[in-house]
PDB file of N, H, CA, C and O in Angstrom:
ATOM      1  N   MET A   1      91.285  53.206  97.140  1.00  0.00           N
ATOM      2  CA  MET A   1      92.646  53.670  96.862  1.00  0.00           C
ATOM      3  C   MET A   1      92.649  54.694  95.739  1.00  0.00           C
ATOM      4  O   MET A   1      93.329  55.717  95.822  1.00  0.00           O
ATOM      5  N   ALA A   2      91.885  54.415  94.687  1.00  0.00           N
ATOM      6  H   ALA A   2      91.332  53.584  94.619  1.00  0.00           H
ATOM      7  CA  ALA A   2      91.861  55.318  93.539  1.00  0.00           C
ATOM      8  C   ALA A   2      91.236  56.656  93.926  1.00  0.00           C
ATOM      9  O   ALA A   2      91.706  57.708  93.491  1.00  0.00           O
ATOM     10  N   SER A   3      90.186  56.623  94.735  1.00  0.00           N
ATOM     11  H   SER A   3      89.804  55.768  95.088  1.00  0.00           H
ATOM     12  CA  SER A   3      89.528  57.869  95.119  1.00  0.00           C
ATOM     13  C   SER A   3      90.460  58.743  95.957  1.00  0.00           C
ATOM     14  O   SER A   3      90.447  59.965  95.811  1.00  0.00           O
ATOM     15  N   SER A   4      91.257  58.148  96.822  1.00  0.00           N
ATOM     16  H   SER A   4      91.268  57.156  96.941  1.00  0.00           H
ATOM     17  CA  SER A   4      92.176  58.934  97.645  1.00  0.00           C
ATOM     18  C   SER A   4      93.257  59.586  96.785  1.00  0.00           C
ATOM     19  O   SER A   4      93.666  60.714  97.062  1.00  0.00           O
ATOM     20  N   SER A   5      93.724  58.891  95.746  1.00  0.00           N
ATOM     21  H   SER A   5      93.391  57.975  95.521  1.00  0.00           H
ATOM     22  CA  SER A   5      94.751  59.477  94.881  1.00  0.00           C
ATOM     23  C   SER A   5      94.186  60.653  94.088  1.00  0.00           C
ATOM     24  O   SER A   5      94.866  61.665  93.917  1.00  0.00           O
ATOM     25  N   THR A   6      92.946  60.532  93.601  1.00  0.00           N
ATOM     26  H   THR A   6      92.394  59.710  93.740  1.00  0.00           H
ATOM     27  CA  THR A   6      92.353  61.659  92.877  1.00  0.00           C
ATOM     28  C   THR A   6      92.116  62.826  93.826  1.00  0.00           C
ATOM     29  O   THR A   6      92.243  63.985  93.431  1.00  0.00           O
ATOM     30  N   GLN A   7      91.776  62.528  95.066  1.00  0.00           N
ATOM     31  H   GLN A   7      91.673  61.586  95.386  1.00  0.00           H
ATOM     32  CA  GLN A   7      91.559  63.595  96.043  1.00  0.00           C
ATOM     33  C   GLN A   7      92.858  64.357  96.301  1.00  0.00           C
ATOM     34  O   GLN A   7      92.850  65.587  96.359  1.00  0.00           O
ATOM     35  N   THR A   8      93.947  63.659  96.452  1.00  0.00           N
ATOM     36  H   THR A   8      93.954  62.660  96.404  1.00  0.00           H
ATOM     37  CA  THR A   8      95.218  64.337  96.693  1.00  0.00           C
ATOM     38  C   THR A   8      95.635  65.152  95.481  1.00  0.00           C
ATOM     39  O   THR A   8      96.227  66.221  95.626  1.00  0.00           O
ATOM     40  N   VAL A   9      95.331  64.655  94.278  1.00  0.00           N
ATOM     41  H   VAL A   9      94.851  63.786  94.160  1.00  0.00           H
ATOM     42  CA  VAL A   9      95.663  65.402  93.066  1.00  0.00           C
ATOM     43  C   VAL A   9      94.858  66.695  93.023  1.00  0.00           C
ATOM     44  O   VAL A   9      95.394  67.754  92.694  1.00  0.00           O
ATOM     45  N   SER A  10      93.554  66.610  93.359  1.00  0.00           N
ATOM     46  H   SER A  10      93.118  65.750  93.626  1.00  0.00           H
ATOM     47  CA  SER A  10      92.735  67.823  93.340  1.00  0.00           C
ATOM     48  C   SER A  10      93.212  68.813  94.404  1.00  0.00           C
ATOM     49  O   SER A  10      93.219  70.021  94.166  1.00  0.00           O
ATOM     50  N   GLU A  11      93.611  68.309  95.578  1.00  0.00           N
ATOM     51  H   GLU A  11      93.605  67.328  95.771  1.00  0.00           H
ATOM     52  CA  GLU A  11      94.151  69.202  96.607  1.00  0.00           C
ATOM     53  C   GLU A  11      95.446  69.855  96.136  1.00  0.00           C
ATOM     54  O   GLU A  11      95.702  71.029  96.401  1.00  0.00           O
ATOM     55  N   GLN A  12      96.251  69.070  95.435  1.00  0.00           N
ATOM     56  H   GLN A  12      96.042  68.116  95.220  1.00  0.00           H
ATOM     57  CA  GLN A  12      97.516  69.606  94.927  1.00  0.00           C
ATOM     58  C   GLN A  12      97.256  70.716  93.908  1.00  0.00           C
ATOM     59  O   GLN A  12      97.918  71.753  93.936  1.00  0.00           O
ATOM     60  N   THR A  13      96.291  70.499  93.010  1.00  0.00           N
ATOM     61  H   THR A  13      95.753  69.657  92.988  1.00  0.00           H
ATOM     62  CA  THR A  13      95.988  71.537  92.019  1.00  0.00           C
ATOM     63  C   THR A  13      95.417  72.770  92.706  1.00  0.00           C
ATOM     64  O   THR A  13      95.679  73.891  92.271  1.00  0.00           O
ATOM     65  N   LYS A  14      94.641  72.584  93.775  1.00  0.00           N
ATOM     66  H   LYS A  14      94.428  71.673  94.129  1.00  0.00           H
ATOM     67  CA  LYS A  14      94.114  73.738  94.509  1.00  0.00           C
ATOM     68  C   LYS A  14      95.252  74.562  95.107  1.00  0.00           C
ATOM     69  O   LYS A  14      95.254  75.789  95.011  1.00  0.00           O
ATOM     70  N   THR A  15      96.211  73.887  95.719  1.00  0.00           N
ATOM     71  H   THR A  15      96.210  72.890  95.797  1.00  0.00           H
ATOM     72  CA  THR A  15      97.330  74.627  96.310  1.00  0.00           C
ATOM     73  C   THR A  15      98.160  75.298  95.224  1.00  0.00           C
ATOM     74  O   THR A  15      98.659  76.404  95.427  1.00  0.00           O
ATOM     75  N   GLU A  16      98.315  74.646  94.073  1.00  0.00           N
ATOM     76  H   GLU A  16      97.909  73.747  93.908  1.00  0.00           H
ATOM     77  CA  GLU A  16      99.059  75.265  92.972  1.00  0.00           C
ATOM     78  C   GLU A  16      98.333  76.510  92.475  1.00  0.00           C
ATOM     79  O   GLU A  16      98.963  77.528  92.192  1.00  0.00           O
ATOM     80  N   LYS A  17      97.001  76.427  92.368  1.00  0.00           N
ATOM     81  H   LYS A  17      96.489  75.600  92.598  1.00  0.00           H
ATOM     82  CA  LYS A  17      96.232  77.597  91.934  1.00  0.00           C
ATOM     83  C   LYS A  17      96.380  78.743  92.935  1.00  0.00           C
ATOM     84  O   LYS A  17      96.525  79.902  92.547  1.00  0.00           O
ATOM     85  N   LYS A  18      96.342  78.406  94.227  1.00  0.00           N
ATOM     86  H   LYS A  18      96.225  77.465  94.542  1.00  0.00           H
ATOM     87  CA  LYS A  18      96.519  79.450  95.239  1.00  0.00           C
ATOM     88  C   LYS A  18      97.892  80.103  95.114  1.00  0.00           C
ATOM     89  O   LYS A  18      98.015  81.324  95.206  1.00  0.00           O
ATOM     90  N   GLU A  19      98.922  79.285  94.904  1.00  0.00           N
ATOM     91  H   GLU A  19      98.822  78.293  94.829  1.00  0.00           H
ATOM     92  CA  GLU A  19     100.274  79.827  94.782  1.00  0.00           C
ATOM     93  C   GLU A  19     100.399  80.736  93.567  1.00  0.00           C
ATOM     94  O   GLU A  19     100.998  81.808  93.648  1.00  0.00           O
ATOM     95  N   THR A  20      99.831  80.306  92.435  1.00  0.00           N
ATOM     96  H   THR A  20      99.344  79.434  92.370  1.00  0.00           H
ATOM     97  CA  THR A  20      99.929  81.149  91.241  1.00  0.00           C
ATOM     98  C   THR A  20      99.123  82.425  91.438  1.00  0.00           C
ATOM     99  O   THR A  20      99.529  83.491  90.976  1.00  0.00           O
ATOM    100  N   ARG A  21      97.993  82.328  92.114  1.00  0.00           N
ATOM    101  H   ARG A  21      97.663  81.462  92.490  1.00  0.00           H
ATOM    102  CA  ARG A  21      97.186  83.524  92.343  1.00  0.00           C
ATOM    103  C   ARG A  21      97.937  84.513  93.226  1.00  0.00           C
ATOM    104  O   ARG A  21      97.956  85.710  92.939  1.00  0.00           O
ATOM    105  N   SER A  22      98.551  84.024  94.290  1.00  0.00           N
ATOM    106  H   SER A  22      98.535  83.051  94.523  1.00  0.00           H
ATOM    107  CA  SER A  22      99.309  84.919  95.168  1.00  0.00           C
ATOM    108  C   SER A  22     100.515  85.492  94.431  1.00  0.00           C
ATOM    109  O   SER A  22     100.881  86.649  94.637  1.00  0.00           O
ATOM    110  N   HIS A  23     101.132  84.680  93.571  1.00  0.00           N
ATOM    111  H   HIS A  23     100.834  83.740  93.404  1.00  0.00           H
ATOM    112  CA  HIS A  23     102.272  85.166  92.788  1.00  0.00           C
ATOM    113  C   HIS A  23     101.815  86.256  91.828  1.00  0.00           C
ATOM    114  O   HIS A  23     102.497  87.268  91.667  1.00  0.00           O
ATOM    115  N   LEU A  24     100.660  86.055  91.189  1.00  0.00           N
ATOM    116  H   LEU A  24     100.106  85.233  91.320  1.00  0.00           H
ATOM    117  CA  LEU A  24     100.149  87.063  90.257  1.00  0.00           C
ATOM    118  C   LEU A  24      99.779  88.339  90.999  1.00  0.00           C
ATOM    119  O   LEU A  24     100.056  89.437  90.516  1.00  0.00           O
ATOM    120  N   SER A  25      99.155  88.207  92.173  1.00  0.00           N
ATOM    121  H   SER A  25      98.930  87.315  92.565  1.00  0.00           H
ATOM    122  CA  SER A  25      98.775  89.407  92.919  1.00  0.00           C
ATOM    123  C   SER A  25     100.024  90.173  93.360  1.00  0.00           C
ATOM    124  O   SER A  25     100.034  91.404  93.354  1.00  0.00           O
ATOM    125  N   LEU A  26     101.066  89.452  93.740  1.00  0.00           N
ATOM    126  H   LEU A  26     101.058  88.452  93.745  1.00  0.00           H
ATOM    127  CA  LEU A  26     102.324  90.103  94.107  1.00  0.00           C
ATOM    128  C   LEU A  26     102.921  90.806  92.900  1.00  0.00           C
ATOM    129  O   LEU A  26     103.442  91.916  93.009  1.00  0.00           O
ATOM    130  N   LYS A  27     102.839  90.145  91.740  1.00  0.00           N
ATOM    131  H   LYS A  27     102.416  89.244  91.652  1.00  0.00           H
ATOM    132  CA  LYS A  27     103.367  90.738  90.511  1.00  0.00           C
ATOM    133  C   LYS A  27     102.593  92.014  90.165  1.00  0.00           C
ATOM    134  O   LYS A  27     103.193  93.026  89.804  1.00  0.00           O
ATOM    135  N   MET A  28     101.269  91.967  90.276  1.00  0.00           N
ATOM    136  H   MET A  28     100.781  91.145  90.570  1.00  0.00           H
ATOM    137  CA  MET A  28     100.456  93.139  89.973  1.00  0.00           C
ATOM    138  C   MET A  28     100.726  94.257  90.978  1.00  0.00           C
ATOM    139  O   MET A  28     100.744  95.431  90.610  1.00  0.00           O
ATOM    140  N   TYR A  29     100.933  93.900  92.236  1.00  0.00           N
ATOM    141  H   TYR A  29     100.918  92.946  92.536  1.00  0.00           H
ATOM    142  CA  TYR A  29     101.243  94.886  93.272  1.00  0.00           C
ATOM    143  C   TYR A  29     102.556  95.595  92.962  1.00  0.00           C
ATOM    144  O   TYR A  29     102.649  96.820  93.047  1.00  0.00           O
ATOM    145  N   LEU A  30     103.571  94.809  92.602  1.00  0.00           N
ATOM    146  H   LEU A  30     103.496  93.815  92.534  1.00  0.00           H
ATOM    147  CA  LEU A  30     104.863  95.403  92.257  1.00  0.00           C
ATOM    148  C   LEU A  30     104.753  96.245  90.997  1.00  0.00           C
ATOM    149  O   LEU A  30     105.389  97.294  90.886  1.00  0.00           O
ATOM    150  N   LEU A  31     103.944  95.786  90.046  1.00  0.00           N
ATOM    151  H   LEU A  31     103.427  94.934  90.136  1.00  0.00           H
ATOM    152  CA  LEU A  31     103.746  96.548  88.814  1.00  0.00           C
ATOM    153  C   LEU A  31     103.062  97.878  89.124  1.00  0.00           C
ATOM    154  O   LEU A  31     103.411  98.909  88.550  1.00  0.00           O
ATOM    155  N   GLY A  32     102.094  97.850  90.026  1.00  0.00           N
ATOM    156  H   GLY A  32     101.810  97.012  90.492  1.00  0.00           H
ATOM    157  CA  GLY A  32     101.419  99.082  90.428  1.00  0.00           C
ATOM    158  C   GLY A  32     102.366 100.059  91.094  1.00  0.00           C
ATOM    159  O   GLY A  32     102.324 101.259  90.823  1.00  0.00           O
ATOM    160  N   ILE A  33     103.222  99.542  91.968  1.00  0.00           N
ATOM    161  H   ILE A  33     103.255  98.568  92.188  1.00  0.00           H
ATOM    162  CA  ILE A  33     104.217 100.401  92.616  1.00  0.00           C
ATOM    163  C   ILE A  33     105.157 100.992  91.574  1.00  0.00           C
ATOM    164  O   ILE A  33     105.498 102.174  91.625  1.00  0.00           O
ATOM    165  N   ALA A  34     105.573 100.150  90.626  1.00  0.00           N
ATOM    166  H   ALA A  34     105.296  99.190  90.585  1.00  0.00           H
ATOM    167  CA  ALA A  34     106.506 100.616  89.594  1.00  0.00           C
ATOM    168  C   ALA A  34     105.867 101.699  88.733  1.00  0.00           C
ATOM    169  O   ALA A  34     106.528 102.672  88.373  1.00  0.00           O
ATOM    170  N   THR A  35     104.571 101.538  88.397  1.00  0.00           N
ATOM    171  H   THR A  35     104.033 100.747  88.690  1.00  0.00           H
ATOM    172  CA  THR A  35     103.920 102.542  87.551  1.00  0.00           C
ATOM    173  C   THR A  35     103.775 103.869  88.281  1.00  0.00           C
ATOM    174  O   THR A  35     103.679 104.915  87.639  1.00  0.00           O
ATOM    175  N   ILE A  36     103.756 103.848  89.609  1.00  0.00           N
ATOM    176  H   ILE A  36     103.833 102.998  90.131  1.00  0.00           H
ATOM    177  CA  ILE A  36     103.684 105.104  90.358  1.00  0.00           C
ATOM    178  C   ILE A  36     105.079 105.703  90.540  1.00  0.00           C
ATOM    179  O   ILE A  36     105.267 106.906  90.360  1.00  0.00           O
ATOM    180  N   ILE A  37     106.052 104.867  90.896  1.00  0.00           N
ATOM    181  H   ILE A  37     105.899 103.890  91.042  1.00  0.00           H
ATOM    182  CA  ILE A  37     107.380 105.371  91.258  1.00  0.00           C
ATOM    183  C   ILE A  37     108.202 105.773  90.041  1.00  0.00           C
ATOM    184  O   ILE A  37     108.888 106.795  90.069  1.00  0.00           O
ATOM    185  N   VAL A  38     108.142 104.983  88.975  1.00  0.00           N
ATOM    186  H   VAL A  38     107.586 104.153  88.952  1.00  0.00           H
ATOM    187  CA  VAL A  38     109.003 105.249  87.812  1.00  0.00           C
ATOM    188  C   VAL A  38     108.715 106.618  87.190  1.00  0.00           C
ATOM    189  O   VAL A  38     109.664 107.362  86.944  1.00  0.00           O
ATOM    190  N   PRO A  39     107.456 106.991  86.923  1.00  0.00           N
ATOM    191  CA  PRO A  39     107.225 108.344  86.380  1.00  0.00           C
ATOM    192  C   PRO A  39     107.672 109.441  87.337  1.00  0.00           C
ATOM    193  O   PRO A  39     108.169 110.479  86.898  1.00  0.00           O
ATOM    194  N   LEU A  40     107.502 109.225  88.646  1.00  0.00           N
ATOM    195  H   LEU A  40     107.098 108.383  89.002  1.00  0.00           H
ATOM    196  CA  LEU A  40     107.972 110.221  89.610  1.00  0.00           C
ATOM    197  C   LEU A  40     109.487 110.369  89.546  1.00  0.00           C
ATOM    198  O   LEU A  40     110.009 111.483  89.594  1.00  0.00           O
ATOM    199  N   LEU A  41     110.189 109.244  89.436  1.00  0.00           N
ATOM    200  H   LEU A  41     109.765 108.339  89.397  1.00  0.00           H
ATOM    201  CA  LEU A  41     111.649 109.306  89.322  1.00  0.00           C
ATOM    202  C   LEU A  41     112.056 110.013  88.037  1.00  0.00           C
ATOM    203  O   LEU A  41     112.975 110.832  88.039  1.00  0.00           O
ATOM    204  N   VAL A  42     111.373 109.698  86.941  1.00  0.00           N
ATOM    205  H   VAL A  42     110.626 109.033  86.940  1.00  0.00           H
ATOM    206  CA  VAL A  42     111.691 110.338  85.660  1.00  0.00           C
ATOM    207  C   VAL A  42     111.454 111.840  85.764  1.00  0.00           C
ATOM    208  O   VAL A  42     112.281 112.636  85.320  1.00  0.00           O
ATOM    209  N   PHE A  43     110.314 112.228  86.356  1.00  0.00           N
ATOM    210  H   PHE A  43     109.642 111.581  86.716  1.00  0.00           H
ATOM    211  CA  PHE A  43     110.009 113.644  86.528  1.00  0.00           C
ATOM    212  C   PHE A  43     111.061 114.326  87.402  1.00  0.00           C
ATOM    213  O   PHE A  43     111.492 115.443  87.112  1.00  0.00           O
ATOM    214  N   TYR A  44     111.472 113.641  88.476  1.00  0.00           N
ATOM    215  H   TYR A  44     111.123 112.735  88.711  1.00  0.00           H
ATOM    216  CA  TYR A  44     112.477 114.205  89.385  1.00  0.00           C
ATOM    217  C   TYR A  44     113.805 114.413  88.671  1.00  0.00           C
ATOM    218  O   TYR A  44     114.454 115.445  88.845  1.00  0.00           O
ATOM    219  N   VAL A  45     114.209 113.432  87.865  1.00  0.00           N
ATOM    220  H   VAL A  45     113.682 112.594  87.723  1.00  0.00           H
ATOM    221  CA  VAL A  45     115.480 113.539  87.141  1.00  0.00           C
ATOM    222  C   VAL A  45     115.410 114.668  86.119  1.00  0.00           C
ATOM    223  O   VAL A  45     116.351 115.450  85.991  1.00  0.00           O
ATOM    224  N   ILE A  46     114.292 114.754  85.389  1.00  0.00           N
ATOM    225  H   ILE A  46     113.527 114.118  85.493  1.00  0.00           H
ATOM    226  CA  ILE A  46     114.145 115.823  84.391  1.00  0.00           C
ATOM    227  C   ILE A  46     114.152 117.185  85.084  1.00  0.00           C
ATOM    228  O   ILE A  46     114.791 118.124  84.612  1.00  0.00           O
ATOM    229  N   ALA A  47     113.436 117.286  86.209  1.00  0.00           N
ATOM    230  H   ALA A  47     112.917 116.523  86.594  1.00  0.00           H
ATOM    231  CA  ALA A  47     113.402 118.556  86.945  1.00  0.00           C
ATOM    232  C   ALA A  47     114.794 118.928  87.449  1.00  0.00           C
ATOM    233  O   ALA A  47     115.176 120.098  87.417  1.00  0.00           O
ATOM    234  N   ALA A  48     115.547 117.938  87.914  1.00  0.00           N
ATOM    235  H   ALA A  48     115.237 116.988  87.941  1.00  0.00           H
ATOM    236  CA  ALA A  48     116.902 118.211  88.403  1.00  0.00           C
ATOM    237  C   ALA A  48     117.816 118.663  87.266  1.00  0.00           C
ATOM    238  O   ALA A  48     118.708 119.486  87.472  1.00  0.00           O
ATOM    239  N   LEU A  49     117.594 118.125  86.070  1.00  0.00           N
ATOM    240  H   LEU A  49     116.870 117.456  85.903  1.00  0.00           H
ATOM    241  CA  LEU A  49     118.416 118.533  84.932  1.00  0.00           C
ATOM    242  C   LEU A  49     118.002 119.901  84.397  1.00  0.00           C
ATOM    243  O   LEU A  49     118.847 120.675  83.947  1.00  0.00           O
ATOM    244  N   VAL A  50     116.706 120.200  84.446  1.00  0.00           N
ATOM    245  H   VAL A  50     116.020 119.572  84.812  1.00  0.00           H
ATOM    246  CA  VAL A  50     116.199 121.441  83.853  1.00  0.00           C
ATOM    247  C   VAL A  50     116.383 122.626  84.795  1.00  0.00           C
ATOM    248  O   VAL A  50     116.564 123.752  84.330  1.00  0.00           O
ATOM    249  N   ALA A  51     116.341 122.400  86.107  1.00  0.00           N
ATOM    250  H   ALA A  51     116.194 121.485  86.484  1.00  0.00           H
ATOM    251  CA  ALA A  51     116.381 123.502  87.069  1.00  0.00           C
ATOM    252  C   ALA A  51     117.601 124.407  86.913  1.00  0.00           C
ATOM    253  O   ALA A  51     117.427 125.626  86.904  1.00  0.00           O
ATOM    254  N   PRO A  52     118.817 123.892  86.790  1.00  0.00           N
ATOM    255  CA  PRO A  52     119.962 124.802  86.622  1.00  0.00           C
ATOM    256  C   PRO A  52     119.879 125.596  85.326  1.00  0.00           C
ATOM    257  O   PRO A  52     120.262 126.765  85.284  1.00  0.00           O
ATOM    258  N   VAL A  53     119.386 124.969  84.283  1.00  0.00           N
ATOM    259  H   VAL A  53     119.076 124.019  84.317  1.00  0.00           H
ATOM    260  CA  VAL A  53     119.259 125.662  82.996  1.00  0.00           C
ATOM    261  C   VAL A  53     118.244 126.785  83.118  1.00  0.00           C
ATOM    262  O   VAL A  53     118.477 127.889  82.626  1.00  0.00           O
ATOM    263  N   ARG A  54     117.113 126.510  83.773  1.00  0.00           N
ATOM    264  H   ARG A  54     116.924 125.613  84.172  1.00  0.00           H
ATOM    265  CA  ARG A  54     116.089 127.551  83.926  1.00  0.00           C
ATOM    266  C   ARG A  54     116.597 128.689  84.790  1.00  0.00           C
ATOM    267  O   ARG A  54     116.348 129.855  84.485  1.00  0.00           O
ATOM    268  N   SER A  55     117.302 128.370  85.857  1.00  0.00           N
ATOM    269  H   SER A  55     117.504 127.423  86.105  1.00  0.00           H
ATOM    270  CA  SER A  55     117.817 129.446  86.711  1.00  0.00           C
ATOM    271  C   SER A  55     118.846 130.270  85.941  1.00  0.00           C
ATOM    272  O   SER A  55     118.934 131.486  86.114  1.00  0.00           O
ATOM    273  N   GLY A  56     119.618 129.606  85.098  1.00  0.00           N
ATOM    274  H   GLY A  56     119.547 128.619  84.957  1.00  0.00           H
ATOM    275  CA  GLY A  56     120.577 130.327  84.266  1.00  0.00           C
ATOM    276  C   GLY A  56     119.876 131.254  83.295  1.00  0.00           C
ATOM    277  O   GLY A  56     120.283 132.402  83.118  1.00  0.00           O
ATOM    278  N   TRP A  57     118.809 130.749  82.657  1.00  0.00           N
ATOM    279  H   TRP A  57     118.479 129.816  82.801  1.00  0.00           H
ATOM    280  CA  TRP A  57     118.046 131.584  81.723  1.00  0.00           C
ATOM    281  C   TRP A  57     117.425 132.767  82.452  1.00  0.00           C
ATOM    282  O   TRP A  57     117.427 133.888  81.944  1.00  0.00           O
ATOM    283  N   ASN A  58     116.888 132.510  83.659  1.00  0.00           N
ATOM    284  H   ASN A  58     116.886 131.599  84.071  1.00  0.00           H
ATOM    285  CA  ASN A  58     116.266 133.589  84.419  1.00  0.00           C
ATOM    286  C   ASN A  58     117.296 134.656  84.767  1.00  0.00           C
ATOM    287  O   ASN A  58     117.004 135.849  84.683  1.00  0.00           O
ATOM    288  N   SER A  59     118.486 134.242  85.154  1.00  0.00           N
ATOM    289  H   SER A  59     118.723 133.273  85.223  1.00  0.00           H
ATOM    290  CA  SER A  59     119.506 135.232  85.499  1.00  0.00           C
ATOM    291  C   SER A  59     119.977 135.978  84.251  1.00  0.00           C
ATOM    292  O   SER A  59     120.399 137.131  84.339  1.00  0.00           O
ATOM    293  N   LEU A  60     119.906 135.327  83.092  1.00  0.00           N
ATOM    294  H   LEU A  60     119.563 134.391  83.020  1.00  0.00           H
ATOM    295  CA  LEU A  60     120.276 136.009  81.852  1.00  0.00           C
ATOM    296  C   LEU A  60     119.241 137.062  81.475  1.00  0.00           C
ATOM    297  O   LEU A  60     119.591 138.148  81.011  1.00  0.00           O
ATOM    298  N   PHE A  61     117.951 136.733  81.679  1.00  0.00           N
ATOM    299  H   PHE A  61     117.667 135.851  82.056  1.00  0.00           H
ATOM    300  CA  PHE A  61     116.900 137.625  81.209  1.00  0.00           C
ATOM    301  C   PHE A  61     116.529 138.704  82.213  1.00  0.00           C
ATOM    302  O   PHE A  61     115.888 139.690  81.848  1.00  0.00           O
ATOM    303  N   ILE A  62     116.926 138.531  83.491  1.00  0.00           N
ATOM    304  H   ILE A  62     117.446 137.731  83.787  1.00  0.00           H
ATOM    305  CA  ILE A  62     116.576 139.551  84.482  1.00  0.00           C
ATOM    306  C   ILE A  62     117.555 140.717  84.340  1.00  0.00           C
ATOM    307  O   ILE A  62     118.768 140.554  84.471  1.00  0.00           O
ATOM    308  N   ILE A  63     117.004 141.873  84.074  1.00  0.00           N
ATOM    309  H   ILE A  63     116.019 142.005  83.967  1.00  0.00           H
ATOM    310  CA  ILE A  63     117.838 143.066  83.902  1.00  0.00           C
ATOM    311  C   ILE A  63     117.542 144.005  85.063  1.00  0.00           C
ATOM    312  O   ILE A  63     116.412 144.466  85.220  1.00  0.00           O
ATOM    313  N   ASP A  64     118.543 144.284  85.866  1.00  0.00           N
ATOM    314  H   ASP A  64     119.462 143.909  85.738  1.00  0.00           H
ATOM    315  CA  ASP A  64     118.350 145.179  87.019  1.00  0.00           C
ATOM    316  C   ASP A  64     118.467 146.622  86.595  1.00  0.00           C
ATOM    317  O   ASP A  64     118.334 147.522  87.425  1.00  0.00           O
TER     318      ASP A  64
END
């Protein structure tokens, strides 16, 4: 009886370890996606804000 209870406990800890490992891998995967997407979004927003200003400056400095 005692051996069966320890066996179930070890199986339970194995499944818990698997769950935490899959959770961590999912977390790292999402973190990797975020590290790629967030700088691109920041760059896109900055470019969208700067583009009208640059075109305005270009039209100011171009002398026909």
